[in-house]
N, C-alpha and C positions, 0 to 999 in steps of 0.2 A: 503494501500499499503505500503510496505516495504522502509527505507527509510535510505540512505547512514550514514554512522558514520558524518560526516560532515553535511549534513543534518538536522541531529538530533541535532548537535552541533549548530547550523544555531537556531533551534528552539526552544532548551532547555535555550541557551544566550540570545534569544531578550527576550521571557517569563519572564525571571531572572531579565532581565533590568527594564520591563516595569512594575513588582510587584515592585521592590525597588524602581526605580524615578518616576512610574508614576501611582501608584495604586489610587490617586484620580480624575486623568482623564481617566483614563478606566473606574471608578464609575459612574462618570457621563458624559459618552458617548465621550470626547473628542477624547479620544483613544479607535480605536476599534482592534484587533488584530484577524485574522481571518486564518483559516489553508484551504486548499482549494484542492480537491482532482481531479486534472483535468484528472484524467481517467474515472471518474466519468461522464457518459451521460449529467446530467444535471446539470455539469461545464464547456462543452467543448463553449460555449459562451463566459466565465467569460477568457478561456484559448486565444480562438480566439482575442480577444478584446487585452489582454496585448501580445499577441505574446508568449505564454509560452507553450514550451514544455516538460519540467524538473521542476525541483524542482526549484523554484526562492524563492527569498527574494525582498519584495515589500514596501517602505515605501513613501505614497500618500497622498496631502494633499487634502479637501474637503475645499472648502470657496466660498459660492453663487451659489450651484450649479454646480462649475467650479473644476475638478481633476486635478491636478498636480500629474505626473507619475513620481516615483524617483524607479527606477530599481538599487537595491544593491548587485545584485547578483553576480556578479563577484567579487564585493569588500568583500563578506562576507566570498564566497568561498577562496577567498585566504587570509583571515586575522583568519577566527574563531578558525582555531585550532592549527597558529603558533605565530600569534598576537593577542591575546585575547583583549587586553588593546585596541588595536585598531581598532579594531573588533568594541568594547562597543561604543568607543569615535565617532565611523562615525555614528554610527546607532545615540546615543543619542544628536548627534550635527543635523542629519537632525530630528532629530523629534522636539528638540528645534528651530529649524529656522522655521517648518511648525505650530508649537503653536504660535508662534510669529504673525504670519499673520491670526490667527483667531480672 
């Protein structure tokens, strides 16, 4: 699927942030980054679960089998291209908050 410039910026900057600050957490499985193509039939259930109809960014936490859902799509689209530092800080603070709960 073709992603718009903003979507690509969100994905690239999220990956860069995770690689630079959270490589250890990615290695040990505390952080899992997934790109899910919601246009594929096998991903319909995920799209329905999160009520996603277009490109989105979620930073969710799992603890004791319970999920905390954080939809950061609007925040990301508002900031990634014109306030990159704000975008990074917002994603980082949400991840840090969730890691503290583990």
